[in-house]
C-alpha positions, 0 to 999 in steps of 0.5 A, a space after each residue: 796920379 789921383 783921378 780928378 773929381 768926376 772921373 771914374 777909376 777902372 780896376 787895374 788889368 793884369 799885364 799880358 803874360 802875367 800868371 793868373 791865380 788858380 782856384 784851390 782844388 784836388 787833382 784827379 789822382 788825389 780824388 782817386 786815391 782818397 776814394 781808394 783809401 775810403 773803400 779799403 777802410 770801409 771794407 775793414 770796418 764793416 766786419 769789425 762793426 758787425 762783430 761788435 754788434 753781435 757781441 753787444 746783442 748777445 751780452 744784452 740777451 744774457 743779461 736780460 735772461 739773468 734779469 728775468 731769473 732775478 725777477 722771478 726769484 723776487 716774486 717767489 720770495 714776496 709771494 711766498 710761493 714757487 715761481 718758475 721759468 719753463 723752457 719749451 722747445 719751439 721753432 726756431 728756438 726755445 720759448 720760456 714762460 713764467 709760472 706760479 705754483 698754484 697747489 703748493 707742490 712746486 711748479 710741474 709740467 703736469 700741473 701746468 698742463 692741467 691748469 693748476 700752475 698758472 702762467 704769470 707772464 707771456 711766452 718769450 723768445 730771445 730772438 724776438 728782442 735780440 736779433 740773431 741770438 738764441 739758446 745754444 753752445 757754439 760747436 767746438 766750445 767747452 761748457 762752463 765746467 770745461 767739458 767738451 763733449 760736442 753738445 750744443 744744447 743751450 738749456 741745461 737745467 734738468 730734463 723738465 727744463 723748468 727753472 724753479 725759484 723757491 720762496 726761501 730764495 733757493 733755485 734749480 741749479 743749471 746753466 743757460 747758454 746764449 749764443 750769437 753768430 760768433 759771441 758766446 755767453 752763459 747764465 749760471 744759476 747757483 741753486 743754494 743761493 738762487 743767484 746768477 752769474 753771467 759768463 763770456 767765453 773768451 776765444 783768445 784765452 780759450 776759457 770762460 770769464 765773468 761778465 
């Protein structure tokens, strides 16, 4: 029956005993289960994320180093004079600085000390730009030539540790090993051509691969 004009209609009241609608939500057990799954997933993801970050940083440091070598080689060709990167032991890692040949006999430690071969850039340490990365070969790994003599030395370019790029495009041959906390890379310098190669040690295959 419709209400007559002027009368107010009231909402229908639920009958006593009728089921009331319940609000949607989660039970305590569901919340605890979701929290447990999230905790387990976080525990698994953190080591993987840390390992991936270490891998990326070490690769970036190796490519940065290779880029510095290429840059020095181009400077040597355009300036028609030798340009070198000198690696000096320091704490906690090597510092490398670019120098130019100032007297026509190549870049030498004695001439650097006497001021005859001037620096053409600022000293750089890998760890300052790439946290946790340094020069070195992780213990137990063979070098790029397959030799596993236990040496962890990261700068292998001669006793003077001066990597020289000549005006004719050639360079000092050698290998620079770049290590992270777990990742291992190497920058190989080919003397006859002055070109560089970035290599990674694949722990699964137990060998060096090109990157």
